[in-house]
FITORVEX-682391 format. One record per residue: x, y, z of N, C-alpha, C in turn; residue in one letter. Coordinates in steps of 0.2 Angstrom, whole numbers, plus 5000, padded with zeros to 4 digits. Each point is the difference from the previous one (the first is absolute). Layout:
<kedrens>
XYZXYZXYZA...
</kedrens>
This chain:
<kedrens>
518850234802500049935002500749984999X500449975004500649974999500049944995X500650004996500149954995500649975000X500149934999500649965000500049984992X500550024997500149984993500750004997X500149954996500750004997500249924999X500750004998500349934999500349985006X500149945002500249985006500750025001X500450014995500750015000500150075004X499550045000500150075003499850005007X499849945003499850005007500549985005X499950005006500549985005500249924999X500549995003500349935000499449955003X499850025006499549965003499349994996X499850064997499449994996500249964993X500650014997500149954995500049935001X500349985006500049935002499349985001X499650045003499349975001499650004993X500150044996499650004994500349954995X500749995000500349954996499749935002X499849985006499749945002499449984996X499650064998499449994995500250014993X500650014999500350024993499750064997X499950055004499750064998500550054997X500050024994500450044997499950085000X499350015001499850075000499350005004X499950055003499450005005499650075000X499450005000499650065001499549995006X500050045005499649995006499750065002X499350005002499750065002499749985007X500150035005499749985007499350015000X499649965004499350015002500050035007X499650065000500050035007499250005002X499949985005499350005003500050045006X499650055000499950055006500750025003X500450024995500750035002500549945002X499849945000500449955002500249954994X500749985000500249964995499749935000X499749974995499749945000500449954996X500350024994500349954996500250044993X500249964995500250024993499649974995X499950044994499849974994500650004996X500249954997500749994997499949974993X500550024995500149974994500749985000X500249944997500649975000500249984993X500650014998500349974994500649965001X499949934999500549955002500549984994X499950044994500449984994500550054998X499850075002500450054997500150065005X500550044999500050065004499650064997X499349995001499550044997499950075004X499950054996499950075002499350015000X499650015005499350015000499850074997X499450004996499850064997499550045005X499950064998499650045004499349975000X499749984995499449974999499949945005X500549965000500049945005500050025007X500450055002500050035007499350035001X499750034996499350035001499549945001X500049954996499649945001500149975007X500649995002500149975007499850055005X500150064999499750055006499350005000X499649994994499350005000499849935004X500349954999499949935003500150015007X500550035003500150015007499550045003X499850054997499550055002499349965001X499949964995499349965000500049955006X500649965001500149965005499950035007X500350065000500050045007499350025001X499650024995499350025001499649945002X500149944997499649955001500149975008X500650005002500249985007499750055005X500050074998499750055005499249985000X499749994994499349985001499849945004X500549954999499949945004500050015007X500550055002500150025007499450035003X499750054996499450035002499449965001X500049954995499449955000500149965007X500649985002500149965006499850055006X500250065000499850055005499250005001X499750014994499350015000499749945002X500249944998499849945003500049995007X500650025003500250005007499550045004X499950064997499550055003499349975000X499849974995499349984999499849945004X500549965002499949935003500450005007X500350055002500350005007499950065004X500049995006499950055005500650055000X499950064999500650055000500450005006X499750005006500350005007500449945001X499749945000500349945002500349964995X499950014994500249964994499749944999X499549985005499649944999499550004994X499849944998499450004995499450045003X499750044996499350035002499449954999X499450035001499549955000499849984993X500250044995499949984993500449944998X500750005002500449944999499849945004X499850025006499849945005499449974997X499550034997499449974997500249964994X500550024996500249964994500349945003X500550005005500349945002499549955004X499550035003499549965003499649964995X499850044995499749964994500449954997X500650014999500549954997500049945005X500150015007500149955005499449965000X499450035000499449965000499949964994X500250024994500049964994500449945001X500650015002500549945002499749955005X499750035005499749965006499449964997X499650034996499449964997500349944996X500550024996500349954995500349945004X500450025005500449955004499649975006X499450035001499649985006500450015006X500350065001500450025005499750055005X500350025005499750055005500450065000X499750065002500450065001499750045005X500350055003499750045005500150074998X499550045002500050074999500050035007X500450055002500050045006499950075000X499650035004499950075001500450025006X500450055000500450025006500050075001X499850035006500250075001500350015007X500350065001500450015006499550035005X500149985006499550025005500250075002X499550055000500150075003500650044996X500049984993500550044996499950075000X499350025000499850074999500350045006X500049975006500250035006500850024999X500449954998500750014999500150054995X499650004994500150054995499850075003X499550015004499850065003500550035005X500249955004500550035005500750014998X500349964996500750004998500150034993X499450014996500150034994500049954994X499850034994499949964994500749974998X500650045001500649974998500249945003X499950005007500149945004499549944998X499450024999499549954997500249974994X500350044995500249974994500649955001X500550025004500649965002499849935003X499450015004499849945003499749954995X499650034996499749964994500549964996X500650044999500549964996500349955004X500150015007500349945004499549945000X499450025001499549945000500049964993X500050044994500149974994500649955000X500650035002500649965000499949935005X499750015006499949945004499549954997X499550034997499549954996500449964995X500450034996500349964994500549955003X500350015006500449955003499749945003X499350015001499649955003499749954995X500150024993499649964995500549964996X499749954996500449954996500150044993X500449984996500250034994499450014995X499649955000499450014995499450045003X500050025006499550035004500050084998X499450035001500050074998499750045006X500350065002499850055004499950064997X499450035001499850074996499850055005X500150064999499750055004499350024997X499549995004499350014997499850075001X500350035005499950085000500050015008X500350065001500150035007500449955004X499849975005500349955004499849934999X499749994995499749934998500449974995X500149935001500449964996499749944998X500149974994499749944998500549954999X499949945001500549954999499749944996X500449974996499849944996500549945001X499749955003500449945001499849954995X500449994995499849954994500249935002X499649954998500249935001500249985007X499550015004500149985007499749935001X500249965005499749935000499350015005X500150035005499450015005500050075003X499450015003499950075003500650015006X500349945002500550015005500650044997X500149994994500650034997499950085000X499450024999499850075000500050035007X499849965005500050025007500750015003X500549954997500750005003500350074997X499850014993500350074998499750065003X499450005002499750055004500350015006X500249955004500350005006500750034999X500449984995500650024999500050084998X499550024997500050074999499950045007X499549975004499950045006500650005005X500449944999500650005004500550054998X500050014993500550044997499950085003X499450015002499850075002500250015008X500249945003500150015007500750045001X500450014995500650035001499950084999X500250045004499950075000500350034994X499650054997500250044994500350075002X500650014998500350075002500050044994X499750065001500050054995500150075003X500550034998500150075002500050015008X500349955003500150005007499349985004X499549984996499449975003500149935000X499849975005499949935001499349984999X499849974995499349984998499849935001X499549985004499849935000499350004996X500049954995499450004996499749935001X499450004999499649935000499650004993X499949944998499649994994499449955001X499550014996499449955000500049974993X499949945000500049964993499349965000X499750014994499449964998500249954995X499849945000500249954995499449964997X500050004993499549964997500449954995X499749944999500449954996499649974995X500349994994499749974994500149935001X499549954999499350024997499550015006X500149985006499550005005499750065001X500450065000499750065002499850054995X500049974994499850044994500349974993X499750014995500249974993500350064996X499850065001500250064996500450055004X500450044997500550045003499650055005X499450034997499750055004499749975006X499749945000499849975006500549985005X500649984998500549995004500350065004X500050054996500350075003499450025005X499450004998499550025005500049965006X500149935000499949965006500750015004X500550014997500650025004499950065004X499750054996499950065004499550005006X499549954999499549995005500449965006X500549964999500449975005500450055003X500350054997500450055002499650045005X499350024998499650035005499949975006X499949935000500049965006500650015005X500650004997500650025004499950065004X499850054997499950075003499549995006X499549964999499550005005500249965006X500549954999500249965005500750025003X500250064999500650035003500650024996X500049994994500550024995500749965002X500550014995500649965001500049935000X499549974996499949934999499849994993X499949934998499849984994499349965000X499650004995499449965000499949974994X499849944999499849974994499350004999X499850024994499350014999499549945002X499450025002499549955002499450024997X499649964997499350024997499650045005X500049995007499650035005500250075001X500650024997500250075001499650054996X499849974994499650054995499450035003X499649975004499450035003500250055005X500549995004500250055005500350064996X500449994995500450054997499550044996X499449974997499550044997499650055004X499949975006499750045005500450065002X500649995002500550055002500150054994X500049984994500150044994499450055000X499449975000499450045000500050055006X500249985006500050045006500550064998X500649994997500450054999499850054995X499649974995499750054995499550045004X499649975004499550045004500350065005X500649985002500450045005500250064996X500150004994500250064996499550054999X499449985001499450055000499750015006X500249975006499750015006500150075003X500550034998500250075003499550054996X499950004994499650044996499349995002X499849945001499349985002499850015007X500550035004499950015007499849945004X500449944999499849945003500449995007X500550045001500450005006499750045005X500249985006499750045006500649995006X500050045004500450005006499749985006X500249955004499849995007500650035005X499750015006500550035004500049965007X500649985002500049975007500450045005X499650025005500250045005500649985004X500550045002500549995005499950045006X500149965006499950045006500650005005X500050055004500550015005499849965006X500449955002499849955005499950045007X500350055001500050035007499450045000X499850044995499550055000499349974997X500149954996499449974997499850044994X500350054998499850044995500249984993X499650014995500249994993500550054998X500649984998500550044998500150014992X499849954997500149994993499649954997X500049994993499749954996500449984995X500049934998500449984994499549994995X500250024994499550004994500249934996X499549964999500049944997499649994994X500349994994499650004994499649934999X499450014997499549944999499850014993X499849954996499850004993499349975000X499550044999499349984999499949984993X500149944998499949974993499350004999X499850024994499350004998499649935000X500449954999499849934999500249965006X500650005002500349965005500050035007X499750065001500050035007500650025002X500150005007500650035003500649964999X500550024997500649964998500650025005X500349955003500550015004500650044997X500450045004500650034997500549954999X500049955004500549944998500049984993X499450004997499949984994500150054994X499850065001500150054995500650045000X500350015006500650045000500649974997X500149935000500549984996499950014992X499449994998499850014993500250084998X499850045005500250074999500750024999X500449965005500750015000500349984993X499849944997500349974994499850054994X499550035000499850044994500150075001X500350025006500250075001499450055002X499449975000499450045002500150025007X500449975004500150015007500250085001X500450034996500150075001499450044999X499649994995499450045000499549995006X499949935001499649995006500350035007X500649995000500350035006499950075001X500150044995499850075000499350025002X499549964997499350005002499949995007X500349955003500049985007500250065004X500650034998500350055004499650065000X499750024994499650065000499349995004X499749954999499449995003500150005008X500549965002500150005007500250065004X500450044996500250075003499450055000X499649994995499450044999499549985006X499949945001499649975005500250035007X500649995002500350025007499950075001X500150054995499850075000499350015002X499649964997499250015001499949985007X500349945003499949985006500250055006X500650034998500350055005499550065001X499750024994499550065000499449985004X499849944999499449975004500149995007X500549975002500149985007500550045004X500450044996500650045004500549955003X500049944998500549955003500650004996X500650005003500750004996500149934997X499749984995500049944998500649994994X500449955001500549984995499749954995X500150004994499849954995500649964997X500049945001500649954997499849974994X500550014995499949974993500649964999X499849944997500649954998500250014993X500750004999500350004994500349944998X499949984994500349944997500750014997X500349954999500750014997500050044994X499649984995499950044994499950075001X499550025005499950075001500650035003X500349975005500650035004500550024995X500249964995500650014996499850044994X499350024999499850044994500450075001X500350024995500450065000499550065002X499450004998499550065002499749995006X500249965005499649995006500050065004X500650035002500050065004499650064997X500050014993499750054997499249995001X499849934999499349985000499750025007X500449985005499850015007499950075001X500550044998500050075001499350034997X499949984994499450034996499449985004X499949945003499449975003499950055007X500650015003499950045007499850074998X500250034995499850064998499350014998X499849944996499350004997499549995006X500249965005499549985005500150055006X500550045000500150045006500149975006X500349945000500249965006500750025003X500050025006500750015003500449945000X500650004997500449944999500149965007X500050035006500149965006499549965002X499450004996499549955001499949954995X500549994996500149954995500649955002X499849945001500549955001500049954994X500649994997500149954995500449945003X499749944998500249945002500449964995X500649985001500449954996500249945003X500249954997500249945003500849995000X500249965004500749995000500349984994X499649954996500249984994500150054995X499650055000500050064995500750045001X500150015007500650055001500649964999X500149945001500649964999500249994993X499650014995500149994993500650054998X499950065002500550054998500150055006X500449995005500050035006500250084999X500550014996500250074999499450044996X499649974996499550044997499450015005X499949945003499550015006500150055005X500650015002500250055004499950074997X500150014994499950064996499350025000X499649954998499350014999499650025007X500249965005499750015007500250065003X500650034999500350065002499650064997X499849994993499650054997499350015003X499749945001499450005003499950025007X500549985004500050035007500250075000X500450034995500150075000499450044998X499549964997499350044999499650005006X500249965005499650005006499649935001X500149964995499649935000500349955005X499649965003500249955004500149944996X500549965002500249944997500049945004X499649954999499949945004500349944996X500349955004500349944998499449955001X499749974995499449965001500349935000X499649955003500149935000500749995003X500250045005500749995003500149935003X500649974999500149945003499949944995X499750014994499949954995500550004994X500450065000500550004994500749995003X500550044998500749995002500150025007X499650055003500150025007500750015002X500450044995500750015002500050075004X500350005006500150065004500550054996X500449974996500550044996499650054995X499549974996499650044996499550045003X499749975006499550045003500350075003X500650005002500350065003500250054994X500049974994500250054994499450034997X499449975001499450034997499650055005X499850064997499650055004499349975001X499949985006499349975001499750045006X499349995001499750035005499649955004X499849944997499649955003500249934998X500049965005500049924998499349975001X499849964995499449975001500149925001X499949985006500249925001499549964996X500349964996499549954996499549965004X499450004997499549965004500149935001X500549974996500249935001500249995007X500450055003500249995007499550015005X499550054998499550015005499549945000X499949964994499549955000500249945005X500749995001500249955004500250025007X499850065002500250045006499649975006X500349975005499749985006500550015006X499849995006500450025006500749965000X500049944997500649965000500349994994X499850044995500349994993500650034999X500449984995500750034999499850074996X499550004997499850074997500050065005X499849985006500050055005500750045001X500549965000500750035001500250034993X499849984995500150034993499750075000X499350005002499750065000500350055005X500249985006500350045005500650034997X500449964996500650024998499950054994X499549994996499950064995499750065003X499650005006499850065003500650035003X500549965003500650045003500450034994X500149964994500350034995499750064997X499350015000499750064998500150055005X500049995006500250055005500750034999X500449954999500750025000500250044994X499649994994500150044994499550054999X499650025006499550055000499549994994X499849944999499549984995499349985004X499550024997499349985002500049924998X499649965004499949934998499249995000X499849974995499349984999500049935000X499549975003499949925000499449994996X500149964994499449994996499749935001X499449994998499749945001499749985007X499950055004499749985007499349984999X499949945002499349974999499749975006X500449995005499749975006500150055006X499649995006500150045006500749985003X500249945000500649985003500650044996X500050004994500650034996500050085002X499450035001500050075002500350015006X499849965005500250015007500849995001X500249954996500849995000500350064997X499850034995500350054997500050065004X499450015004500050065005500549995005X500149945002500549985006500750024997X500149984994500650024997500150074998X499550045001500050074999500150024993X499749964996499950014992499650075000X500250044995499750075000499349994996X500049974994499550014995499849934998X499449984999499849944997499450014995X500049954995499449994996499849934999X499449984998499849934999499350005001X499749944998499349995000499750015007X500449985005499750025007499850075001X500450044997499950075001499550024995X500149984994499550024994500249964994X499649974996500249984993500050064996X500349994994500050064995499350024999X499950064999499350035000499950044993X499549994997499850044994500050085003X500050044995500150075003499450035004X499449984998499450025004500049985007X500249935001500049975007500650035004X500550014996500650035004499850085002X499750034996499850075001499550005006X499549965000499649995006500349995006X500549955000500349995007500550065002X500350034995500450065002499650065003X499450014996499650055003499749995007X499849935001499749995007500649985005X500650004997500649985004499849935004X499749964996499849935002500749964999X500349985006500649964999499949935002X500049954996499949935002500549985005X500550035000500549985005499850015007X499650055001499850025007499549945003X499649984995499549945002500449945001X500549994996500449945000500450005007X500350065002500350005006499649995006X499450025000499649995005499849925001X499949974994499949935000500649965002X500650024999500649975002500150005007X499950065003500150015007499549955004X499449994997499549955003500249935000X500449984994500149934999500749985001X500550045000500749985000500350035006X500449965004500550025005500550044997X500350055003500650034998500649955000X500350004994500649955000500650035003X500449955003500650025004500650004995X500250064998500550014996500650045002X500649984999500650055002500250034993X499950075001500250044994500550055002X500650004996500550045001499850074998X
</kedrens>
């Protein structure tokens, strides 16, 4: 350890000048080193005499410097341990332990001062998709940027914490009214409108925020957090990217959905799911060319539950991957059985959700199902939506090319309701466009939808794609589509989705509802006069 010792007369002129200002005649100084960095000195001064320091005095001072150095290192370690115990390692934000402490303190102050405060629960919409498609490193950088933007939206005395994953909690202390909280929530949503650029990726994020206020929405920390979470759940139900203030009526609905989500976790093992099949027919021949597999949930107490209710729940809990695999396997096995019974070259169509499509094991899973069921890949059609494909166009291209390379057909479902960009449409390897039923519902001989559908059919022919019209429910719609030379249709006029036994019976008997419907049409409707290119 370095040592500075001696009478001032032996030092440089500059050092003598400095020491003489304090009337120091002799000095002994030992440096304090903390983690190999100079921190300061421990010094002895003699202001009366040119004193020569003894070895014992030097040893004492060295011991003191070592003790101070050790104490400072312990303090540094304690601060690190405290940081790690109460802060999130990735974002540096307070963690849920520190948030809980600050919330308890804020509640104590609010009760004493008869003040208001707000608790917010926030999560990022579809963060898992971003994580799965762009990688965890990009996901981590995104979370850091989210944390940074959140901090800039709050006042000095407010707290934002990372609760876990993509969930954040916020504490707004000493607010006047709930309007203060909603203004902050809107400021946060506005902050996320600006694109996030990470590793050449441009990422647009949305957040959903649930708000609960003291004292109206709860007196205790646990109740406030629970009610803010309930309000957050309502945001997701109503479309995401919004904020909701807790209302007491939310609790009953949230309790029902929570119970339903718990039941959903056991539905697969309890064999409560079933598949219905809706036939697709060729308009020129009237023959059934394929069927779309549609999942239904036969709840033991609530009866048949709509996919519109339970699929979003499955998406949120990641159960959709397991359920999707089950649907794929059952549908493939069923169409193999039908082909053996009827000899008909039937294609089975299966829908993929966003979570399924971007699951890294998708291609391997489908390959295993095809091998297990012995289905020729050319008789399997996978349906995705425009919204799914546009999330990550490069990855979508890669996945679709792999699937097409296996011989599987790819259909763009609900075409016309998403971005409908001709640019990305030409980039994606597709086999089929399915015109969304919302266009078919409004289809009449003088409707604008007629020209839209005609344009889609022309687009399909130009790109060598098959086109399927969904939602054909009336004879007039069917005749208009025939006149437009639409190749394939499906809808309730042809047949509603059928349970497996009914579908099997119709396929065996080759009983085609369309043929009867066509006969009725010819008797009741004149042929429309249409000019078709």
